[in-house]
VEXPANU-112936 format. One record per residue (C-alpha): residue number from 1; residue in three letters; chain; x, y negated, z. Coordinates in nm, 4 decimals. Layout:
<rs>
[NUM,"ala","A",[X,Y,Z]],
...
</rs>
This chain:
<rs>
[1,"glu","A",[-2.4723,-8.6221,-0.2074]],
[2,"ser","A",[-2.1442,-8.5750,-0.3887]],
[3,"lys","A",[-2.1018,-8.2895,-0.6470]],
[4,"pro","A",[-1.9454,-7.9577,-0.5259]],
[5,"leu","A",[-1.5829,-7.9535,-0.5673]],
[6,"val","A",[-1.4149,-7.6366,-0.7053]],
[7,"ile","A",[-1.0254,-7.5695,-0.7335]],
[8,"phe","A",[-0.8886,-7.3527,-1.0367]],
[9,"leu","A",[-0.5672,-7.1825,-0.9776]],
[10,"cys","A",[-0.3229,-7.0366,-1.2470]],
[11,"ala","A",[-0.2014,-6.6925,-1.3266]],
[12,"ile","A",[0.1604,-6.6201,-1.3633]],
[13,"gly","A",[0.2844,-6.7668,-1.6909]],
[14,"ser","A",[-0.0204,-6.9619,-1.7488]],
[15,"ile","A",[-0.1397,-7.3278,-1.7338]],
[16,"his","A",[-0.4449,-7.5322,-1.6019]],
[17,"his","A",[-0.6783,-7.3883,-1.8884]],
[18,"arg","A",[-0.6398,-7.0311,-1.7513]],
[19,"leu","A",[-1.0037,-7.0249,-1.6123]],
[20,"asp","A",[-1.1858,-7.2192,-1.8943]],
[21,"phe","A",[-1.3630,-6.8947,-1.9721]],
[22,"leu","A",[-1.5655,-6.9373,-1.6603]],
[23,"ile","A",[-1.6729,-7.2898,-1.7202]],
[24,"asn","A",[-2.0488,-7.3300,-1.7765]],
[25,"gln","A",[-2.1061,-6.9446,-1.7451]],
[26,"ser","A",[-2.2791,-6.9926,-1.4044]],
[27,"arg","A",[-2.4676,-7.2642,-1.1954]],
[28,"thr","A",[-2.1742,-7.2953,-0.9729]],
[29,"leu","A",[-1.9349,-7.3797,-1.2547]],
[30,"asp","A",[-2.1876,-7.5946,-1.4682]],
[31,"ile","A",[-1.9546,-7.8898,-1.5513]],
[32,"lys","A",[-2.2494,-8.1476,-1.5382]],
[33,"asn","A",[-2.3027,-8.0658,-1.1634]],
[34,"thr","A",[-1.9589,-7.9597,-1.0323]],
[35,"arg","A",[-1.6207,-8.1205,-1.0017]],
[36,"ile","A",[-1.3295,-7.8978,-1.1168]],
[37,"ile","A",[-0.9710,-7.9687,-1.0348]],
[38,"ala","A",[-0.7359,-7.7112,-1.2201]],
[39,"ile","A",[-0.3847,-7.7362,-1.0547]],
[40,"asp","A",[-0.0676,-7.6056,-1.2201]],
[41,"ala","A",[0.1400,-7.3705,-1.0144]],
[42,"leu","A",[0.4939,-7.4272,-0.9204]],
[43,"gly","A",[0.7114,-7.3057,-1.2061]],
[44,"asn","A",[0.4828,-7.3069,-1.4981]],
[45,"gly","A",[0.6611,-7.5751,-1.6768]],
[46,"phe","A",[0.4039,-7.8599,-1.6094]],
[47,"ser","A",[0.4452,-7.8490,-1.2298]],
[48,"ser","A",[0.8041,-7.8662,-1.0725]],
[49,"ser","A",[0.9913,-7.5865,-1.2529]],
[50,"pro","A",[1.3493,-7.4753,-1.3527]],
[51,"ser","A",[1.2987,-7.6035,-1.7043]],
[52,"asn","A",[1.1783,-7.9433,-1.6126]],
[53,"ser","A",[1.3670,-8.0407,-1.3028]],
[54,"lys","A",[1.6281,-8.3450,-1.3491]],
[55,"asp","A",[1.8043,-8.2920,-1.0276]],
[56,"gln","A",[1.8014,-7.8966,-1.0113]],
[57,"pro","A",[1.7660,-7.7827,-1.3721]],
[58,"phe","A",[1.7609,-7.4220,-1.4483]],
[59,"phe","A",[1.9497,-7.1851,-1.2323]],
[60,"gln","A",[2.0115,-7.4646,-0.9754]],
[61,"phe","A",[1.6320,-7.4829,-0.8926]],
[62,"pro","A",[1.5398,-7.3326,-0.5711]],
[63,"lys","A",[1.3564,-7.0058,-0.5309]],
[64,"phe","A",[0.9944,-7.0482,-0.4092]],
[65,"thr","A",[0.7115,-6.8470,-0.3023]],
[66,"ile","A",[0.3341,-6.8300,-0.3511]],
[67,"arg","A",[0.2870,-6.9764,-0.0190]],
[68,"asp","A",[0.5004,-7.2751,-0.1387]],
[69,"met","A",[0.2701,-7.3082,-0.4342]],
[70,"val","A",[-0.0417,-7.3219,-0.2093]],
[71,"gln","A",[0.1455,-7.5712,0.0367]],
[72,"ser","A",[0.2271,-7.8061,-0.2651]],
[73,"gln","A",[-0.1474,-7.7735,-0.3847]],
[74,"lys","A",[-0.2519,-7.8711,-0.0368]],
[75,"lys","A",[-0.0217,-8.1778,-0.0354]],
[76,"leu","A",[-0.1747,-8.2849,-0.3775]],
[77,"leu","A",[-0.5424,-8.2606,-0.2395]],
[78,"asp","A",[-0.4373,-8.4496,0.0504]],
[79,"gln","A",[-0.2898,-8.7184,-0.1503]],
[80,"leu","A",[-0.6272,-8.7212,-0.3555]],
[81,"gly","A",[-0.8089,-8.7635,-0.0104]],
[82,"met","A",[-0.9770,-8.4197,-0.0259]],
[83,"thr","A",[-1.0301,-8.2770,0.3079]],
[84,"his","A",[-1.2514,-8.0021,0.2205]],
[85,"val","A",[-1.3476,-7.8149,-0.0875]],
[86,"asn","A",[-1.6345,-7.5882,-0.1744]],
[87,"thr","A",[-1.4669,-7.3091,-0.3877]],
[88,"ile","A",[-1.1173,-7.2049,-0.4677]],
[89,"ile","A",[-1.1106,-6.9635,-0.7889]],
[90,"gly","A",[-0.8016,-6.7737,-0.9179]],
[91,"ala","A",[-0.7308,-6.4774,-1.1259]],
[92,"ser","A",[-0.4152,-6.2437,-1.1083]],
[93,"met","A",[-0.1517,-6.4731,-0.9387]],
[94,"gly","A",[-0.4346,-6.7282,-0.9025]],
[95,"gly","A",[-0.6370,-6.4782,-0.6910]],
[96,"met","A",[-0.3204,-6.4229,-0.4870]],
[97,"gln","A",[-0.2956,-6.7988,-0.4323]],
[98,"ala","A",[-0.6640,-6.8224,-0.3336]],
[99,"leu","A",[-0.6137,-6.5547,-0.0676]],
[100,"gln","A",[-0.2959,-6.7283,0.0642]],
[101,"trp","A",[-0.5194,-7.0472,0.0763]],
[102,"ala","A",[-0.7791,-6.8904,0.2795]],
[103,"val","A",[-0.5187,-6.7439,0.5293]],
[104,"ser","A",[-0.3055,-7.0743,0.5529]],
[105,"tyr","A",[-0.6077,-7.3088,0.5493]],
[106,"pro","A",[-0.9120,-7.1221,0.6903]],
[107,"asp","A",[-1.1178,-7.4301,0.7288]],
[108,"phe","A",[-1.0478,-7.5988,0.3993]],
[109,"met","A",[-1.2964,-7.4007,0.1936]],
[110,"asp","A",[-1.6332,-7.2513,0.1983]],
[111,"asp","A",[-1.5699,-6.9713,-0.0526]],
[112,"ile","A",[-1.2881,-6.8134,-0.2455]],
[113,"val","A",[-1.3072,-6.6063,-0.5652]],
[114,"ala","A",[-0.9870,-6.3799,-0.6242]],
[115,"leu","A",[-1.0137,-6.1789,-0.9388]],
[116,"thr","A",[-0.7661,-5.8905,-0.9991]],
[117,"pro","A",[-0.5618,-6.0044,-0.6971]],
[118,"met","A",[-0.3378,-5.8670,-0.4339]],
[119,"ser","A",[-0.2914,-5.9859,-0.0779]],
[120,"lys","A",[0.0485,-5.8138,-0.0755]],
[121,"thr","A",[0.2533,-5.7217,-0.3819]],
[122,"thr","A",[0.2767,-5.3548,-0.4257]],
[123,"ala","A",[0.5835,-5.1498,-0.5325]],
[124,"trp","A",[0.3992,-5.0757,-0.8597]],
[125,"ala","A",[0.3295,-5.4486,-0.9399]],
[126,"ser","A",[0.6884,-5.5415,-0.8569]],
[127,"ser","A",[0.8246,-5.2784,-1.0820]],
[128,"met","A",[0.6239,-5.4193,-1.3601]],
[129,"thr","A",[0.7535,-5.7772,-1.3095]],
[130,"arg","A",[1.1047,-5.6374,-1.2637]],
[131,"ala","A",[1.1114,-5.4618,-1.6016]],
[132,"ala","A",[0.9758,-5.7777,-1.7487]],
[133,"arg","A",[1.2472,-6.0128,-1.5805]],
[134,"glu","A",[1.5043,-5.7626,-1.6932]],
[135,"ser","A",[1.3885,-5.7996,-2.0462]],
[136,"leu","A",[1.4171,-6.1845,-2.0335]],
[137,"ala","A",[1.7424,-6.2336,-1.8261]],
[138,"pro","A",[1.9968,-6.1422,-2.0963]],
[139,"his","A",[1.8538,-6.3900,-2.3361]],
[140,"ile","A",[1.9168,-6.7019,-2.1125]],
[141,"glu","A",[2.2223,-6.9148,-2.1222]],
[142,"met","A",[2.3412,-7.0966,-1.8131]],
[143,"asn","A",[2.2365,-7.4185,-1.9744]],
[144,"gly","A",[1.8889,-7.2870,-1.9977]],
[145,"ser","A",[1.9089,-7.2324,-2.3892]],
[146,"tyr","A",[1.7629,-6.9176,-2.5471]],
[147,"asp","A",[1.6205,-6.7812,-2.8609]],
[148,"pro","A",[1.2526,-6.7461,-2.8248]],
[149,"asp","A",[1.2371,-6.4826,-3.0862]],
[150,"thr","A",[1.4445,-6.2143,-2.9205]],
[151,"ala","A",[1.3559,-6.3149,-2.5481]],
[152,"trp","A",[0.9799,-6.3000,-2.5756]],
[153,"leu","A",[0.9733,-5.9945,-2.8433]],
[154,"ala","A",[1.1612,-5.7710,-2.5546]],
[155,"trp","A",[0.8964,-5.9315,-2.2964]],
[156,"leu","A",[0.5748,-5.8911,-2.4801]],
[157,"pro","A",[0.5220,-5.5118,-2.4819]],
[158,"ile","A",[0.5631,-5.4926,-2.1046]],
[159,"met","A",[0.3539,-5.7982,-1.9976]],
[160,"gln","A",[0.1042,-5.8475,-2.2793]],
[161,"met","A",[0.0260,-5.4894,-2.3457]],
[162,"leu","A",[0.1286,-5.2430,-2.0616]],
[163,"ala","A",[0.0491,-5.4521,-1.7731]],
[164,"met","A",[-0.2363,-5.6288,-1.8950]],
[165,"arg","A",[-0.4524,-5.3665,-2.0942]],
[166,"thr","A",[-0.5393,-5.0147,-2.0553]],
[167,"pro","A",[-0.4648,-4.7269,-2.2979]],
[168,"lys","A",[-0.8238,-4.6701,-2.3747]],
[169,"gln","A",[-0.8576,-5.0354,-2.4831]],
[170,"cys","A",[-0.5349,-5.0404,-2.6700]],
[171,"asp","A",[-0.6120,-4.7376,-2.8669]],
[172,"glu","A",[-0.9603,-4.8478,-2.9441]],
[173,"gln","A",[-0.8366,-5.1886,-3.0798]],
[174,"phe","A",[-0.5470,-5.0349,-3.2786]],
[175,"thr","A",[-0.6134,-4.7256,-3.4431]],
[176,"asp","A",[-0.2601,-4.6777,-3.5995]],
[177,"ile","A",[0.0991,-4.7973,-3.4930]],
[178,"ala","A",[0.1052,-5.0597,-3.7875]],
[179,"gln","A",[-0.1931,-5.2515,-3.6567]],
[180,"val","A",[-0.0267,-5.2966,-3.3080]],
[181,"gln","A",[0.3223,-5.3861,-3.4803]],
[182,"asp","A",[0.1395,-5.6644,-3.6504]],
[183,"trp","A",[-0.0388,-5.7627,-3.3493]],
[184,"tyr","A",[0.2987,-5.8119,-3.1799]],
[185,"gly","A",[0.4357,-6.0411,-3.4622]],
[186,"gln","A",[0.1089,-6.2539,-3.4247]],
[187,"arg","A",[0.1271,-6.2414,-3.0527]],
[188,"leu","A",[0.4755,-6.3628,-3.0625]],
[189,"gln","A",[0.3916,-6.6703,-3.2796]],
[190,"trp","A",[0.0892,-6.7474,-3.0470]],
[191,"trp","A",[0.3192,-6.7234,-2.7464]],
[192,"lys","A",[0.5978,-6.9444,-2.8713]],
[193,"thr","A",[0.3334,-7.2348,-2.9156]],
[194,"met","A",[0.2886,-7.2190,-2.5413]],
[195,"asn","A",[0.6388,-7.3372,-2.5072]],
[196,"phe","A",[0.6738,-7.1381,-2.1945]],
[197,"his","A",[1.0431,-7.1156,-2.0789]],
[198,"pro","A",[1.1855,-6.7637,-1.9810]],
[199,"leu","A",[1.3386,-6.8730,-1.6670]],
[200,"asp","A",[1.0014,-7.0307,-1.5296]],
[201,"trp","A",[0.8500,-6.7063,-1.5897]],
[202,"ile","A",[1.1237,-6.5299,-1.4068]],
[203,"tyr","A",[1.1099,-6.7613,-1.1031]],
[204,"gln","A",[0.7214,-6.7315,-1.0811]],
[205,"ser","A",[0.7650,-6.3513,-1.1067]],
[206,"ile","A",[1.0370,-6.3600,-0.7955]],
[207,"ala","A",[0.7500,-6.5466,-0.6261]],
[208,"tyr","A",[0.5030,-6.2823,-0.7211]],
[209,"asp","A",[0.7235,-6.0045,-0.5857]],
[210,"ala","A",[0.7593,-6.1669,-0.2458]],
[211,"his","A",[0.3704,-6.2234,-0.2053]],
[212,"asp","A",[0.2407,-6.1087,0.1312]],
[213,"val","A",[-0.0238,-6.3073,0.3345]],
[214,"ser","A",[0.0672,-6.1412,0.6274]],
[215,"lys","A",[0.4112,-6.3262,0.6394]],
[216,"thr","A",[0.2333,-6.6426,0.7153]],
[217,"ala","A",[0.2829,-6.7487,1.0605]],
[218,"pro","A",[0.1476,-6.6481,1.3186]],
[219,"phe","A",[0.0686,-6.2906,1.1805]],
[220,"asn","A",[0.4119,-6.1427,1.1916]],
[221,"gly","A",[0.3577,-5.8910,0.8963]],
[222,"asn","A",[0.0116,-5.7756,1.0477]],
[223,"leu","A",[-0.1925,-5.7614,0.7054]],
[224,"ala","A",[-0.5130,-5.6667,0.8935]],
[225,"lys","A",[-0.4841,-5.9522,1.1264]],
[226,"ala","A",[-0.4009,-6.2098,0.8489]],
[227,"leu","A",[-0.6884,-6.1064,0.6315]],
[228,"gly","A",[-0.9160,-6.0935,0.9367]],
[229,"ser","A",[-0.8450,-6.4589,1.0193]],
[230,"ile","A",[-1.0402,-6.5658,0.6831]],
[231,"lys","A",[-1.3306,-6.7678,0.7538]],
[232,"ala","A",[-1.4418,-6.8387,0.3986]],
[233,"lys","A",[-1.6803,-6.6174,0.2080]],
[234,"cys","A",[-1.4961,-6.4134,-0.0391]],
[235,"leu","A",[-1.5608,-6.2536,-0.3880]],
[236,"ile","A",[-1.2951,-6.0162,-0.4858]],
[237,"gly","A",[-1.3301,-5.8738,-0.8623]],
[238,"val","A",[-1.1491,-5.5687,-0.9962]],
[239,"pro","A",[-1.1737,-5.3571,-1.3077]],
[240,"ser","A",[-1.1863,-4.9765,-1.3307]],
[241,"leu","A",[-0.8123,-4.9636,-1.3932]],
[242,"asp","A",[-0.5561,-5.2398,-1.3468]],
[243,"leu","A",[-0.1952,-5.1321,-1.4496]],
[244,"phe","A",[-0.0385,-5.4762,-1.3229]],
[245,"asn","A",[-0.2069,-5.5347,-0.9799]],
[246,"pro","A",[-0.3407,-5.2004,-0.8567]],
[247,"val","A",[-0.7025,-5.2063,-0.7690]],
[248,"glu","A",[-0.6494,-4.9962,-0.4442]],
[249,"gln","A",[-0.4588,-5.2925,-0.3053]],
[250,"ala","A",[-0.7430,-5.5343,-0.3822]],
[251,"thr","A",[-1.0034,-5.2936,-0.2537]],
[252,"tyr","A",[-0.8097,-5.2481,0.0728]],
[253,"thr","A",[-0.7778,-5.6317,0.0949]],
[254,"ala","A",[-1.1598,-5.6728,0.0674]],
[255,"ser","A",[-1.2122,-5.4139,0.3512]],
[256,"leu","A",[-1.0063,-5.6294,0.5796]],
[257,"ile","A",[-1.1743,-5.9699,0.5209]],
[258,"pro","A",[-1.4827,-6.0342,0.7418]],
[259,"his","A",[-1.7121,-6.1839,0.4677]],
[260,"cys","A",[-1.6231,-6.0309,0.1514]],
[261,"thr","A",[-1.8023,-5.8934,-0.1569]],
[262,"leu","A",[-1.5937,-5.6521,-0.3810]],
[263,"ile","A",[-1.7291,-5.6100,-0.7284]],
[264,"asn","A",[-1.6077,-5.3487,-0.9504]],
[265,"leu","A",[-1.6238,-5.4328,-1.3182]],
[266,"asn","A",[-1.7159,-5.1642,-1.5624]],
[267,"thr","A",[-1.4569,-5.2288,-1.8177]],
[268,"asn","A",[-1.1692,-5.0972,-2.0334]],
[269,"trp","A",[-0.9934,-5.4528,-2.0320]],
[270,"gly","A",[-0.7668,-5.3647,-1.7220]],
[271,"his","A",[-0.6050,-5.6720,-1.5891]],
[272,"met","A",[-0.7640,-5.8736,-1.8615]],
[273,"ala","A",[-1.1098,-5.8225,-1.7274]],
[274,"ala","A",[-1.0641,-6.1720,-1.5815]],
[275,"ser","A",[-1.0177,-6.3495,-1.9147]],
[276,"ala","A",[-1.2086,-6.4638,-2.2229]],
[277,"leu","A",[-1.1449,-6.1367,-2.3880]],
[278,"asp","A",[-1.4140,-5.9662,-2.1852]],
[279,"pro","A",[-1.7402,-6.1374,-2.2078]],
[280,"ser","A",[-1.9370,-5.8745,-2.0287]],
[281,"ser","A",[-1.7113,-5.8923,-1.7158]],
[282,"thr","A",[-1.7302,-6.2785,-1.7352]],
[283,"lys","A",[-2.1025,-6.2504,-1.7107]],
[284,"thr","A",[-2.0738,-6.0025,-1.4081]],
[285,"ile","A",[-1.8235,-6.2377,-1.2310]],
[286,"ser","A",[-2.0390,-6.5457,-1.2988]],
[287,"thr","A",[-2.3544,-6.3968,-1.1548]],
[288,"ala","A",[-2.1478,-6.2898,-0.8478]],
[289,"ile","A",[-2.0013,-6.6340,-0.8023]],
[290,"asp","A",[-2.3543,-6.7829,-0.7908]],
[291,"thr","A",[-2.4532,-6.5234,-0.5379]],
[292,"leu","A",[-2.1520,-6.6041,-0.3182]],
[293,"thr","A",[-2.1816,-6.9952,-0.3302]],
[294,"gly","A",[-2.5766,-6.9804,-0.3266]],
[295,"arg","A",[-2.6160,-7.1930,-0.6090]],
</rs>
């Protein structure tokens, strides 16, 4: 019998290492007994992206959607001869892709795990990405050149703090303003090592805003019908408070999926609950994944 096959999906502005923190934390994701394929999402600088396209560079690159990401991933797995996978896992935009997978290809997987996701982007979440886009856009020349120090310094407070964390967590970690200023300086240096292009992030954020699984044919905007069509067993995980992807949307999503378990993570880490920063949530998520998959 071949080993179970798990697909890892990327969050916005992340690469194939995004879910490394879950590896070997559960029986399901024990690397000795499981095959894991981590797929870079369109627009992340590794996959087809504005920053690396030869034929349609930078602003000439066509806009794409999260559904396009999923279709491109399906074509990749087709090329690899994969006709069925056991589990598809994603956090944030990865969780949004996982939900899209379950709607677009209901027979392709047994289970999906969607952490801090949305099935339809809310006005709040799109306001957050809009603020971040507006902070980046003035710094990019038509030929794609930009100064990383000024571009990312404007973006960091919005996306790495306000969207990702909670006031309680922030104020517990940083007891005075000087500490948080130092952190921004260190964070900028770290983020620059990722070599992410601002225009790639902008394109992914446009896909983020347009996300709505009910726009998948044949559901004509009916979210209950789209989510009701999901055959896979689902696990949705949300923190107590998420200032990027509101937990209310994920909770509503879970209520519309026939076989769905919703776990509420008791954490101050907000959107970052689904990351290596929150070991307690990782433990809870990992136990829930094993229960979902029956492993």
